[in-house]
C-alpha positions in Angstrom: -6.3 -10.1 3.6 -2.6 -9.6 1.8 -1.2 -6.6 0.6 0.8 -7.1 -2.6 3.5 -5.0 -4.9 4.4 -5.9 -8.1 7.4 -4.5 -10.3 4.9 -3.1 -13.3 6.9 -1.9 -16.0 4.7 1.5 -17.3 2.7 1.6 -14.2 2.8 5.4 -13.3 1.0 5.7 -10.3 2.2 4.0 -7.0 -0.3 1.4 -5.9 -0.7 -1.8 -4.0 -2.9 -4.6 -5.2 -4.9 -6.5 -2.2 -6.2 -10.5 -2.3 -8.3 -11.8 0.2 -9.0 -15.7 1.1 -8.3 -17.4 -1.7 -9.3 -14.7 -4.3 -6.2 -12.4 -5.9 -6.6 -8.9 -6.8 -10.0 -8.0 -5.2 -9.0 -4.1 -5.2 -6.0 -2.0 -6.1 -5.5 1.5 -3.4 -3.2 4.5 -4.5 0.0 4.2 -2.2 -0.1 8.2 -1.9 -3.7 8.9 -1.3 -5.1 5.6 -0.4 -7.9 5.8 -2.6 -9.2 2.4 -3.5 -8.5 2.7 -7.9 -10.4 -0.8 -8.2 -12.5 -3.8 -7.2 -14.0 -4.4 -3.6 -13.6 -4.7 -0.4 -15.7 -4.4 2.7 -16.2 -1.2 4.0 -14.4 -2.9 7.5 -11.2 -4.2 5.4 -11.4 -1.0 3.4 -10.8 1.3 6.8 -7.8 -1.0 7.7 -5.9 -1.0 3.9 -6.6 3.3 4.3 -5.1 3.6 7.7 -2.6 1.2 7.1 -1.4 2.8 4.3 -1.6 6.4 6.2 0.5 4.7 9.3 3.6 3.1 6.5 2.9 5.5 3.3 6.3 6.6 3.3 7.8 2.9 3.6 5.7 1.6 1.2 6.6 4.4 -1.3 10.0 3.3 -1.1 9.5 -0.5 -2.0 7.3 1.1 -4.6 10.1 2.8 -5.9 12.5 0.5 -5.1 10.9 -2.4 -7.5 10.3 0.0 -10.0 13.8 0.6 -10.6 14.5 -3.1 -10.8 16.4 -3.0 -7.3 15.4 -5.6 -4.1 13.2 -4.4 -1.9 14.2 -6.9 1.2 15.6 -4.8 3.5 12.6 -2.8 3.5 10.4 -5.2 3.8 11.5 -7.2 6.4 11.6 -3.2 8.6 7.8 -3.3 7.5 7.1 -6.2 9.0 8.9 -5.8 12.0 6.7 -2.7 12.7 3.3 -4.7 12.3 
């Protein structure tokens, strides 16, 4: 499972995309609430994503905001990866 954030002009709601196996964008989740916005994952993975977002919300939101403003989130991503 991969969690992705893109620079998306015009997207007002901070969210992540989930890739699972060889399938891209199987689901998306609100960073702020952890609510699934669209797509589907099994309940086990759904709970994992919600839990991970809950534990990492501030950093993930910072990455979202940095990307949307055209910045590079490289430092933030490596900090987040170090905590895994």
